[in-house]
Structure formats: C-alpha cells, structure tokens
SEDRENDO-37049 format. One record per residue (C-alpha): residue in three letters; residue number from 1; chain; y negated, z, x negated. Coordinates in nm, 4 decimals, padded with zeros to 6 digits. Each point is the difference from the previous one (the first is absolute). Example, Ala and Ser with C-alpha at 12.3 -4.5 7.8 and 13.67 -1.06 7.14 Angstrom:
2
node res->ala, n->1, chain->A, yy->00.4500, zz->00.7800, xx->-01.2300
node res->ser, n->2, chain->A, yy->-00.3440, zz->-00.0660, xx->-00.1370
END
This chain:
281
node res->unk, n->1, chain->A, yy->09.5212, zz->-13.3524, xx->-17.2670
node res->unk, n->2, chain->A, yy->-00.2916, zz->00.1078, xx->00.2221
node res->unk, n->3, chain->A, yy->-00.2691, zz->00.2324, xx->-00.1213
node res->unk, n->4, chain->A, yy->00.1243, zz->00.2707, xx->00.2290
node res->unk, n->5, chain->A, yy->00.3584, zz->-00.0415, xx->-00.1196
node res->unk, n->6, chain->A, yy->-00.1227, zz->00.0228, xx->-00.3660
node res->unk, n->7, chain->A, yy->-00.1760, zz->00.3378, xx->00.0855
node res->unk, n->8, chain->A, yy->00.3095, zz->00.1361, xx->00.1699
node res->unk, n->9, chain->A, yy->00.2188, zz->-00.1006, xx->-00.2930
node res->unk, n->10, chain->A, yy->-00.2295, zz->00.1664, xx->-00.2428
node res->unk, n->11, chain->A, yy->00.0029, zz->00.3276, xx->00.1915
node res->unk, n->12, chain->A, yy->00.3768, zz->-00.0197, xx->00.0457
node res->unk, n->13, chain->A, yy->00.0515, zz->-00.0348, xx->-00.3720
node res->unk, n->14, chain->A, yy->-00.2396, zz->00.2730, xx->-00.0814
node res->unk, n->15, chain->A, yy->00.1590, zz->00.2307, xx->00.2473
node res->unk, n->16, chain->A, yy->00.3460, zz->-00.0459, xx->-00.1413
node res->unk, n->17, chain->A, yy->-00.0558, zz->00.0144, xx->-00.3738
node res->unk, n->18, chain->A, yy->-00.0486, zz->00.3802, xx->-00.0389
node res->unk, n->19, chain->A, yy->00.0838, zz->00.0055, xx->-00.3805
node res->unk, n->20, chain->A, yy->-00.2934, zz->-00.2283, xx->-00.0852
node res->unk, n->21, chain->A, yy->-00.2453, zz->00.2606, xx->00.1290
node res->unk, n->22, chain->A, yy->-00.1175, zz->00.2934, xx->-00.2140
node res->unk, n->23, chain->A, yy->00.1627, zz->00.3347, xx->00.1006
node res->unk, n->24, chain->A, yy->-00.1548, zz->00.3237, xx->-00.1007
node res->unk, n->25, chain->A, yy->00.2564, zz->00.2769, xx->-00.0881
node res->unk, n->26, chain->A, yy->-00.1518, zz->00.3338, xx->00.0718
node res->unk, n->27, chain->A, yy->00.1906, zz->00.2968, xx->-00.1526
node res->unk, n->28, chain->A, yy->-00.0535, zz->00.3594, xx->00.1011
node res->unk, n->29, chain->A, yy->-00.0952, zz->00.2436, xx->-00.2787
node res->unk, n->30, chain->A, yy->00.2464, zz->00.2964, xx->00.0187
node res->unk, n->31, chain->A, yy->-00.0571, zz->00.1485, xx->-00.3336
node res->unk, n->32, chain->A, yy->-00.2197, zz->-00.0389, xx->-00.3054
node res->unk, n->33, chain->A, yy->00.3047, zz->-00.1296, xx->-00.1704
node res->unk, n->34, chain->A, yy->00.1689, zz->-00.3316, xx->00.0778
node res->unk, n->35, chain->A, yy->00.3130, zz->-00.1379, xx->-00.1583
node res->unk, n->36, chain->A, yy->-00.0644, zz->-00.3106, xx->-00.2027
node res->unk, n->37, chain->A, yy->00.3359, zz->-00.1547, xx->00.0922
node res->unk, n->38, chain->A, yy->-00.0669, zz->-00.0184, xx->00.3715
node res->unk, n->39, chain->A, yy->-00.3416, zz->-00.1603, xx->-00.0525
node res->unk, n->40, chain->A, yy->00.1449, zz->-00.2350, xx->-00.2619
node res->unk, n->41, chain->A, yy->00.2909, zz->-00.0834, xx->00.2366
node res->unk, n->42, chain->A, yy->-00.2443, zz->-00.0714, xx->00.2842
node res->unk, n->43, chain->A, yy->-00.2117, zz->-00.2297, xx->-00.2072
node res->unk, n->44, chain->A, yy->00.3132, zz->-00.1724, xx->-00.1244
node res->unk, n->45, chain->A, yy->00.1437, zz->-00.0452, xx->00.3388
node res->unk, n->46, chain->A, yy->-00.3322, zz->-00.1412, xx->00.1332
node res->unk, n->47, chain->A, yy->-00.0038, zz->-00.2520, xx->-00.2856
node res->unk, n->48, chain->A, yy->00.3305, zz->-00.1328, xx->00.1364
node res->unk, n->49, chain->A, yy->-00.1473, zz->-00.0720, xx->00.3394
node res->unk, n->50, chain->A, yy->-00.2356, zz->-00.2871, xx->00.0902
node res->unk, n->51, chain->A, yy->-00.3670, zz->00.0669, xx->00.0660
node res->unk, n->52, chain->A, yy->-00.2688, zz->00.2267, xx->-00.1446
node res->unk, n->53, chain->A, yy->00.0534, zz->00.3699, xx->00.0378
node res->unk, n->54, chain->A, yy->-00.2130, zz->00.2909, xx->-00.1001
node res->unk, n->55, chain->A, yy->00.0657, zz->00.3846, xx->-00.0349
node res->unk, n->56, chain->A, yy->-00.2419, zz->00.2739, xx->00.0641
node res->unk, n->57, chain->A, yy->00.0321, zz->00.3746, xx->00.0412
node res->unk, n->58, chain->A, yy->-00.1283, zz->00.2525, xx->00.2526
node res->unk, n->59, chain->A, yy->-00.2813, zz->00.2249, xx->-00.1061
node res->unk, n->60, chain->A, yy->00.1387, zz->00.3031, xx->00.1892
node res->unk, n->61, chain->A, yy->00.3334, zz->00.1706, xx->-00.0640
node res->unk, n->62, chain->A, yy->00.2783, zz->-00.0012, xx->00.2661
node res->unk, n->63, chain->A, yy->00.3070, zz->00.1962, xx->00.0514
node res->unk, n->64, chain->A, yy->00.3206, zz->-00.2014, xx->00.0561
node res->unk, n->65, chain->A, yy->00.0079, zz->00.1201, xx->00.3657
node res->unk, n->66, chain->A, yy->-00.3539, zz->-00.1132, xx->00.0536
node res->unk, n->67, chain->A, yy->00.0674, zz->-00.3353, xx->-00.1456
node res->unk, n->68, chain->A, yy->00.2700, zz->-00.0668, xx->00.2633
node res->unk, n->69, chain->A, yy->-00.2573, zz->00.0515, xx->00.2753
node res->unk, n->70, chain->A, yy->-00.2872, zz->-00.1926, xx->-00.1604
node res->unk, n->71, chain->A, yy->00.2034, zz->-00.3141, xx->-00.0955
node res->unk, n->72, chain->A, yy->00.0588, zz->-00.0873, xx->00.3640
node res->unk, n->73, chain->A, yy->-00.3566, zz->00.0333, xx->00.1052
node res->unk, n->74, chain->A, yy->-00.2026, zz->-00.3045, xx->00.0737
node res->unk, n->75, chain->A, yy->-00.2351, zz->-00.1017, xx->-00.2793
node res->unk, n->76, chain->A, yy->00.1476, zz->00.2799, xx->-00.2294
node res->unk, n->77, chain->A, yy->-00.1362, zz->00.0541, xx->-00.3305
node res->unk, n->78, chain->A, yy->00.3447, zz->-00.0048, xx->-00.1516
node res->unk, n->79, chain->A, yy->00.2939, zz->-00.2485, xx->00.0609
node res->unk, n->80, chain->A, yy->00.2644, zz->00.0581, xx->-00.2605
node res->unk, n->81, chain->A, yy->00.1805, zz->00.3019, xx->-00.1517
node res->unk, n->82, chain->A, yy->00.3074, zz->00.0789, xx->-00.2011
node res->unk, n->83, chain->A, yy->00.2305, zz->00.2715, xx->00.1374
node res->unk, n->84, chain->A, yy->00.3513, zz->00.1214, xx->00.0008
node res->unk, n->85, chain->A, yy->00.1751, zz->-00.1353, xx->00.3087
node res->unk, n->86, chain->A, yy->00.1459, zz->00.1736, xx->00.2982
node res->unk, n->87, chain->A, yy->00.0966, zz->-00.0687, xx->00.3559
node res->unk, n->88, chain->A, yy->-00.3380, zz->00.1474, xx->00.1139
node res->unk, n->89, chain->A, yy->-00.2261, zz->-00.1959, xx->-00.2332
node res->unk, n->90, chain->A, yy->00.1807, zz->-00.3344, xx->00.0615
node res->unk, n->91, chain->A, yy->-00.0404, zz->00.0522, xx->00.3580
node res->unk, n->92, chain->A, yy->-00.3814, zz->00.0917, xx->-00.0289
node res->unk, n->93, chain->A, yy->-00.0927, zz->-00.2548, xx->-00.2521
node res->unk, n->94, chain->A, yy->00.1127, zz->-00.3560, xx->-00.1076
node res->unk, n->95, chain->A, yy->00.2254, zz->00.0238, xx->-00.3129
node res->unk, n->96, chain->A, yy->00.0338, zz->-00.2746, xx->-00.2578
node res->unk, n->97, chain->A, yy->00.3711, zz->00.0650, xx->-00.0832
node res->unk, n->98, chain->A, yy->00.0112, zz->-00.0580, xx->-00.3637
node res->unk, n->99, chain->A, yy->00.0613, zz->00.3182, xx->-00.1829
node res->unk, n->100, chain->A, yy->-00.2948, zz->00.0412, xx->-00.2520
node res->unk, n->101, chain->A, yy->00.2126, zz->00.1883, xx->-00.2609
node res->unk, n->102, chain->A, yy->00.3291, zz->-00.1526, xx->00.0993
node res->unk, n->103, chain->A, yy->00.1311, zz->00.3399, xx->00.1085
node res->unk, n->104, chain->A, yy->-00.0948, zz->00.1793, xx->-00.3242
node res->unk, n->105, chain->A, yy->-00.2419, zz->00.2120, xx->00.1985
node res->unk, n->106, chain->A, yy->00.3147, zz->00.1842, xx->00.1467
node res->unk, n->107, chain->A, yy->00.0713, zz->00.1482, xx->-00.3455
node res->unk, n->108, chain->A, yy->-00.2037, zz->00.3158, xx->00.0098
node res->unk, n->109, chain->A, yy->-00.1025, zz->00.2486, xx->-00.2696
node res->unk, n->110, chain->A, yy->-00.2133, zz->00.3038, xx->00.0383
node res->unk, n->111, chain->A, yy->-00.3436, zz->00.1015, xx->-00.1102
node res->unk, n->112, chain->A, yy->00.0040, zz->00.3680, xx->-00.0605
node res->unk, n->113, chain->A, yy->-00.1946, zz->00.2856, xx->-00.1764
node res->unk, n->114, chain->A, yy->00.1060, zz->-00.0105, xx->-00.3631
node res->unk, n->115, chain->A, yy->00.0729, zz->00.3795, xx->00.0174
node res->unk, n->116, chain->A, yy->00.2722, zz->-00.0651, xx->00.2585
node res->unk, n->117, chain->A, yy->00.2219, zz->-00.2374, xx->-00.2135
node res->unk, n->118, chain->A, yy->00.2304, zz->00.2872, xx->-00.0676
node res->unk, n->119, chain->A, yy->00.0629, zz->00.0509, xx->00.3736
node res->unk, n->120, chain->A, yy->00.0836, zz->-00.3707, xx->00.0432
node res->unk, n->121, chain->A, yy->00.2388, zz->00.0118, xx->-00.2796
node res->unk, n->122, chain->A, yy->00.2217, zz->00.2252, xx->00.2132
node res->unk, n->123, chain->A, yy->00.0211, zz->-00.2567, xx->00.2759
node res->unk, n->124, chain->A, yy->00.3293, zz->-00.1968, xx->00.0040
node res->unk, n->125, chain->A, yy->00.0307, zz->-00.1218, xx->00.3638
node res->unk, n->126, chain->A, yy->-00.1674, zz->-00.0452, xx->00.3288
node res->unk, n->127, chain->A, yy->00.0753, zz->00.3606, xx->00.1219
node res->unk, n->128, chain->A, yy->-00.1934, zz->00.1345, xx->-00.3135
node res->unk, n->129, chain->A, yy->-00.2818, zz->-00.2338, xx->00.0787
node res->unk, n->130, chain->A, yy->-00.0259, zz->00.1114, xx->00.3552
node res->unk, n->131, chain->A, yy->-00.1288, zz->00.3445, xx->-00.1314
node res->unk, n->132, chain->A, yy->-00.3185, zz->-00.1707, xx->-00.1303
node res->unk, n->133, chain->A, yy->-00.3191, zz->-00.0989, xx->00.2056
node res->unk, n->134, chain->A, yy->-00.1524, zz->-00.3463, xx->-00.0515
node res->unk, n->135, chain->A, yy->-00.2837, zz->-00.1833, xx->00.1563
node res->unk, n->136, chain->A, yy->-00.0875, zz->-00.3574, xx->00.1157
node res->unk, n->137, chain->A, yy->-00.3108, zz->-00.1636, xx->00.1254
node res->unk, n->138, chain->A, yy->-00.0984, zz->00.0026, xx->00.3818
node res->unk, n->139, chain->A, yy->00.1969, zz->-00.2535, xx->00.1789
node res->unk, n->140, chain->A, yy->00.2281, zz->-00.1125, xx->-00.2745
node res->unk, n->141, chain->A, yy->00.3442, zz->-00.1447, xx->00.0873
node res->unk, n->142, chain->A, yy->00.1658, zz->00.2167, xx->-00.2791
node res->unk, n->143, chain->A, yy->-00.0694, zz->00.3189, xx->00.1964
node res->unk, n->144, chain->A, yy->00.2716, zz->-00.0725, xx->00.2599
node res->unk, n->145, chain->A, yy->00.2399, zz->-00.1170, xx->-00.2636
node res->unk, n->146, chain->A, yy->-00.0320, zz->00.3008, xx->-00.2127
node res->unk, n->147, chain->A, yy->-00.0039, zz->00.2489, xx->00.2905
node res->unk, n->148, chain->A, yy->00.3113, zz->-00.1777, xx->00.1461
node res->unk, n->149, chain->A, yy->00.1802, zz->00.0998, xx->-00.3260
node res->unk, n->150, chain->A, yy->-00.1008, zz->00.3698, xx->00.0421
node res->unk, n->151, chain->A, yy->-00.2849, zz->-00.0237, xx->-00.2495
node res->unk, n->152, chain->A, yy->-00.3095, zz->00.2026, xx->00.0982
node res->unk, n->153, chain->A, yy->-00.3248, zz->-00.1973, xx->-00.0028
node res->unk, n->154, chain->A, yy->-00.3593, zz->00.0871, xx->00.0563
node res->unk, n->155, chain->A, yy->-00.2626, zz->-00.2567, xx->00.0871
node res->unk, n->156, chain->A, yy->-00.3356, zz->-00.0340, xx->-00.1678
node res->unk, n->157, chain->A, yy->-00.2448, zz->-00.2751, xx->-00.1170
node res->unk, n->158, chain->A, yy->00.1360, zz->-00.1988, xx->-00.2934
node res->unk, n->159, chain->A, yy->-00.2553, zz->00.1269, xx->-00.2546
node res->unk, n->160, chain->A, yy->00.0377, zz->00.3593, xx->00.1155
node res->unk, n->161, chain->A, yy->00.3685, zz->-00.0044, xx->-00.0662
node res->unk, n->162, chain->A, yy->-00.0575, zz->-00.0259, xx->-00.3689
node res->unk, n->163, chain->A, yy->-00.2429, zz->00.2880, xx->00.0141
node res->unk, n->164, chain->A, yy->00.2653, zz->00.2075, xx->00.1856
node res->unk, n->165, chain->A, yy->00.2527, zz->-00.0719, xx->-00.2678
node res->unk, n->166, chain->A, yy->-00.2495, zz->00.0904, xx->-00.2825
node res->unk, n->167, chain->A, yy->-00.0615, zz->00.3348, xx->00.1677
node res->unk, n->168, chain->A, yy->00.3768, zz->00.0558, xx->00.0607
node res->unk, n->169, chain->A, yy->-00.0324, zz->00.0190, xx->00.3785
node res->unk, n->170, chain->A, yy->00.2903, zz->-00.2358, xx->00.0582
node res->unk, n->171, chain->A, yy->00.2956, zz->-00.0805, xx->-00.2122
node res->unk, n->172, chain->A, yy->00.0048, zz->-00.3822, xx->-00.0291
node res->unk, n->173, chain->A, yy->-00.1526, zz->-00.3332, xx->00.1124
node res->unk, n->174, chain->A, yy->00.2823, zz->-00.2571, xx->00.0393
node res->unk, n->175, chain->A, yy->-00.1274, zz->-00.3450, xx->-00.1280
node res->unk, n->176, chain->A, yy->00.1572, zz->-00.3282, xx->-00.0738
node res->unk, n->177, chain->A, yy->00.0796, zz->-00.0699, xx->-00.3592
node res->unk, n->178, chain->A, yy->-00.2617, zz->-00.2714, xx->00.0200
node res->unk, n->179, chain->A, yy->-00.2645, zz->00.2637, xx->00.0852
node res->unk, n->180, chain->A, yy->00.0482, zz->00.3326, xx->-00.1662
node res->unk, n->181, chain->A, yy->-00.0865, zz->-00.0613, xx->-00.3718
node res->unk, n->182, chain->A, yy->-00.3127, zz->-00.2000, xx->00.0898
node res->unk, n->183, chain->A, yy->-00.1257, zz->00.2542, xx->00.2431
node res->unk, n->184, chain->A, yy->00.0437, zz->00.2869, xx->-00.2362
node res->unk, n->185, chain->A, yy->-00.1662, zz->-00.1937, xx->-00.2896
node res->unk, n->186, chain->A, yy->-00.2988, zz->-00.0811, xx->00.2195
node res->unk, n->187, chain->A, yy->-00.0562, zz->00.3714, xx->00.0672
node res->unk, n->188, chain->A, yy->00.0999, zz->00.1534, xx->-00.3277
node res->unk, n->189, chain->A, yy->-00.3496, zz->00.0979, xx->-00.1021
node res->unk, n->190, chain->A, yy->-00.0946, zz->00.1847, xx->00.3302
node res->unk, n->191, chain->A, yy->00.3344, zz->00.1330, xx->00.0946
node res->unk, n->192, chain->A, yy->00.1647, zz->00.1324, xx->-00.3168
node res->unk, n->193, chain->A, yy->00.3028, zz->00.1648, xx->00.1525
node res->unk, n->194, chain->A, yy->00.1576, zz->-00.2970, xx->00.1707
node res->unk, n->195, chain->A, yy->00.2801, zz->-00.2004, xx->-00.1558
node res->unk, n->196, chain->A, yy->00.3027, zz->-00.2124, xx->00.0891
node res->unk, n->197, chain->A, yy->00.3273, zz->00.2059, xx->00.0424
node res->unk, n->198, chain->A, yy->00.2540, zz->-00.1259, xx->-00.2567
node res->unk, n->199, chain->A, yy->00.3563, zz->00.0701, xx->00.1383
node res->unk, n->200, chain->A, yy->00.0347, zz->-00.1144, xx->00.3577
node res->unk, n->201, chain->A, yy->00.0127, zz->-00.3264, xx->00.1875
node res->unk, n->202, chain->A, yy->-00.0076, zz->-00.0086, xx->00.3837
node res->unk, n->203, chain->A, yy->00.1235, zz->-00.3369, xx->00.1485
node res->unk, n->204, chain->A, yy->-00.0153, zz->-00.1519, xx->00.3421
node res->unk, n->205, chain->A, yy->-00.0220, zz->-00.3470, xx->00.1456
node res->unk, n->206, chain->A, yy->-00.3612, zz->-00.0815, xx->00.0348
node res->unk, n->207, chain->A, yy->-00.2452, zz->-00.2846, xx->00.0051
node res->unk, n->208, chain->A, yy->-00.3740, zz->-00.0305, xx->-00.0346
node res->unk, n->209, chain->A, yy->-00.1679, zz->-00.2887, xx->00.1810
node res->unk, n->210, chain->A, yy->-00.3342, zz->-00.1514, xx->00.0487
node res->unk, n->211, chain->A, yy->-00.1131, zz->00.0671, xx->00.3685
node res->unk, n->212, chain->A, yy->-00.2790, zz->-00.1521, xx->00.2089
node res->unk, n->213, chain->A, yy->-00.1160, zz->00.0505, xx->00.3559
node res->unk, n->214, chain->A, yy->00.2481, zz->-00.0920, xx->00.2758
node res->unk, n->215, chain->A, yy->-00.1940, zz->-00.3018, xx->00.1051
node res->unk, n->216, chain->A, yy->-00.1116, zz->-00.1074, xx->-00.3447
node res->unk, n->217, chain->A, yy->00.2611, zz->-00.2727, xx->-00.0342
node res->unk, n->218, chain->A, yy->-00.2392, zz->-00.2204, xx->-00.2183
node res->unk, n->219, chain->A, yy->00.0022, zz->00.2464, xx->-00.2931
node res->unk, n->220, chain->A, yy->00.3803, zz->00.0684, xx->00.0506
node res->unk, n->221, chain->A, yy->00.0839, zz->-00.3689, xx->-00.0079
node res->unk, n->222, chain->A, yy->-00.2041, zz->-00.0489, xx->-00.3299
node res->unk, n->223, chain->A, yy->00.1646, zz->00.2814, xx->-00.1767
node res->unk, n->224, chain->A, yy->00.3553, zz->-00.0867, xx->00.1302
node res->unk, n->225, chain->A, yy->-00.0554, zz->-00.3628, xx->-00.1223
node res->unk, n->226, chain->A, yy->-00.1132, zz->00.1299, xx->-00.3461
node res->unk, n->227, chain->A, yy->00.3101, zz->00.2191, xx->-00.0301
node res->unk, n->228, chain->A, yy->00.2352, zz->-00.2735, xx->00.1072
node res->unk, n->229, chain->A, yy->-00.1470, zz->-00.2471, xx->-00.2381
node res->unk, n->230, chain->A, yy->00.0142, zz->00.2486, xx->-00.2844
node res->unk, n->231, chain->A, yy->00.3686, zz->00.0723, xx->00.0546
node res->unk, n->232, chain->A, yy->00.0831, zz->-00.3740, xx->00.0559
node res->unk, n->233, chain->A, yy->-00.1537, zz->-00.1111, xx->-00.3304
node res->unk, n->234, chain->A, yy->00.1467, zz->00.2985, xx->-00.1910
node res->unk, n->235, chain->A, yy->-00.3401, zz->00.1389, xx->-00.0896
node res->unk, n->236, chain->A, yy->00.0231, zz->00.3292, xx->00.1923
node res->unk, n->237, chain->A, yy->00.2849, zz->00.1447, xx->-00.2143
node res->unk, n->238, chain->A, yy->-00.1835, zz->-00.0973, xx->-00.3093
node res->unk, n->239, chain->A, yy->-00.3209, zz->00.1632, xx->00.1242
node res->unk, n->240, chain->A, yy->00.1793, zz->00.3161, xx->00.1009
node res->unk, n->241, chain->A, yy->00.2193, zz->00.0514, xx->-00.3137
node res->unk, n->242, chain->A, yy->-00.2772, zz->-00.0653, xx->-00.2425
node res->unk, n->243, chain->A, yy->-00.2765, zz->00.1810, xx->00.1709
node res->unk, n->244, chain->A, yy->-00.1143, zz->00.2815, xx->-00.2486
node res->unk, n->245, chain->A, yy->00.0145, zz->00.2665, xx->00.2665
node res->unk, n->246, chain->A, yy->00.3659, zz->-00.0777, xx->00.0947
node res->unk, n->247, chain->A, yy->00.1071, zz->-00.0350, xx->-00.3664
node res->unk, n->248, chain->A, yy->-00.1625, zz->00.3305, xx->-00.0854
node res->unk, n->249, chain->A, yy->00.1490, zz->00.1839, xx->00.2954
node res->unk, n->250, chain->A, yy->00.3428, zz->-00.1067, xx->-00.0970
node res->unk, n->251, chain->A, yy->-00.0539, zz->00.1340, xx->-00.3486
node res->unk, n->252, chain->A, yy->-00.1700, zz->00.3259, xx->00.1038
node res->unk, n->253, chain->A, yy->00.2193, zz->00.1082, xx->00.2897
node res->unk, n->254, chain->A, yy->00.3270, zz->00.0196, xx->-00.1901
node res->unk, n->255, chain->A, yy->00.1924, zz->-00.0576, xx->00.3158
node res->unk, n->256, chain->A, yy->00.3418, zz->-00.0169, xx->-00.1427
node res->unk, n->257, chain->A, yy->-00.0174, zz->00.3496, xx->-00.1486
node res->unk, n->258, chain->A, yy->-00.1120, zz->00.1883, xx->00.3100
node res->unk, n->259, chain->A, yy->00.1913, zz->00.2073, xx->00.2431
node res->unk, n->260, chain->A, yy->00.0180, zz->-00.2302, xx->00.2939
node res->unk, n->261, chain->A, yy->-00.0238, zz->00.1310, xx->00.3593
node res->unk, n->262, chain->A, yy->00.0594, zz->-00.2496, xx->00.2747
node res->unk, n->263, chain->A, yy->-00.1294, zz->00.0424, xx->00.3696
node res->unk, n->264, chain->A, yy->00.0123, zz->-00.2320, xx->00.3003
node res->unk, n->265, chain->A, yy->-00.3039, zz->-00.1674, xx->00.1481
node res->unk, n->266, chain->A, yy->00.0275, zz->00.0128, xx->00.3869
node res->unk, n->267, chain->A, yy->-00.3341, zz->-00.1938, xx->00.0387
node res->unk, n->268, chain->A, yy->00.1013, zz->-00.3479, xx->-00.1317
node res->unk, n->269, chain->A, yy->-00.0258, zz->-00.2525, xx->00.2745
node res->unk, n->270, chain->A, yy->00.2701, zz->-00.2547, xx->00.0620
node res->unk, n->271, chain->A, yy->-00.2249, zz->-00.2740, xx->-00.1172
node res->unk, n->272, chain->A, yy->-00.0459, zz->00.1732, xx->-00.3333
node res->unk, n->273, chain->A, yy->00.3632, zz->00.0763, xx->-00.0331
node res->unk, n->274, chain->A, yy->00.0754, zz->-00.3683, xx->00.0544
node res->unk, n->275, chain->A, yy->-00.2208, zz->-00.1297, xx->-00.2713
node res->unk, n->276, chain->A, yy->00.1942, zz->-00.2178, xx->-00.2569
node res->unk, n->277, chain->A, yy->00.1176, zz->00.1659, xx->-00.3121
node res->unk, n->278, chain->A, yy->-00.2196, zz->-00.2356, xx->-00.2118
node res->unk, n->279, chain->A, yy->-00.3074, zz->00.2018, xx->00.1081
node res->unk, n->280, chain->A, yy->00.1397, zz->00.3241, xx->-00.1459
node res->unk, n->281, chain->A, yy->00.0686, zz->00.1293, xx->-00.3492
END
C-alpha cells in the first residue's frame, strides 16, 4: 500500500467511526431543579453506546420555547433537551423516539394550593374540571392537549407557576406523576402552601423524548444506539423499574384509588403512535 493510500485510509476510518470520538452533551438549564431520573437515564444510555461522552449544563436559564430556537443554531451552547413530544416539536427538532418514561408521563396529577383541596374533592368528571384554571410553561406541548379538552390554561415560566399556586392565583398545575411530588418537596420550605392534590388522575397518551438539533444526527445516533442496546440486553427495564424515583412515584401517587379522567391527545405524530408496545408501560 502506498504512503498516500495509507493516509487516505486513515482519514476514511476516522471519518466513519463517530462513536469513537468524544461527544459533549450540553443540556439547557430550565430550572434550579432537575429530576435525577432523567440525568441518571441519560448517563445510563450513554454508557450503552461506544465512545467517550461527557455532560455539561448551561449557565443561563432557558424557557422551553427558547430552547427550540437555540438548539438549531450553529455552534449553539446547548444540544440536547428532554421534552414532551408534539407534532410541532418533532418538526422543529430531531426526536430520539424512545419514551423516557414509557408513557407514564401521560398520567397527570395536580399541584394545588393546600387550601383548595375541598374544591377538588367536588370534581368527579371532565366537565367539573373545566371550571378550574390551570397553567403550563411557555411553549409546552401539554397546553394544546389540555385546551383541546376544554381545560383553561395560562402560560408562565416554570418556576413562577409554583409561586402562582402558592398565592392562589390559579387553581392547579398539571404534572406527570413522575414530577409532582419531587417538585413540591423541592420547594416546601419556600412555598408552604403548595401540595399535591390527592383525589384526581388526568390521563392522556403522551411521550417524553430526548431531542437534539435538526442536523445533529451524531448525538441522535449515539443516544438511539444506547437505547437500542439497553432494550436488547434487557437492562433498560431493569433500570426503569428499579430506579428510586420510579419506585417512589408508584408508591406515592396511589393511582388505582384516584378518580380517573381520560382525554385525547391530538398532537401525537404517526411515528409516535406506531412505536412498538414494548416501549410503553
């Protein structure tokens, strides 16, 4: 082999061995609070893919709507986010179509002002719930789902919604069963009036994905490979079912004893709807 052919072969191999290169995952900070499960899952999935991968966090806070814009910019300071999926966000960003919570995120309970529990005790169906006013973060996919069901929603920054609840300015904050108790516990010393409502369960088909920039196929391929390997070797279900956050959520939420209210999700893409049942609870 000639010297020039050896050089060409070396560059060819380097150019087509993406998983052997170090990839830095840069996550946007959207709140002072971050769920341990999502970060633990990301680290676990990266451990299932070849190569060296690091995780860093932005210094500045972003709203979800701003993240969608920034992630597609060249040389962006962020390149991966987790977010509830929708037709819009799957069009604007590149989804890694493995439901982070296996659909459990579509089981919703409410964060309320503790003085309002008696009002929620009177709610028995969707029509009753439509008389209440909730809130969601700017740009969240849940807004269209809830409003499609006739549920009034205001929009505010994530952290401010808890303050609005504490001051009784809105009635509820609809959160996944994987989120609500942790979020209240994190703020219990500063916002003493917030609590988790204990009677109702709102359910709709929903998935949360990892997303990256539309052209960032390198990161998408790494994470997809990690997910596939984890499902193939059986370690994903073991990780999911034994993670302390998931186990605690199932215990705290008391799902079987709540009044269940089902609503449709008009924002599910055909790609999400066609995912195999093995990826869902």
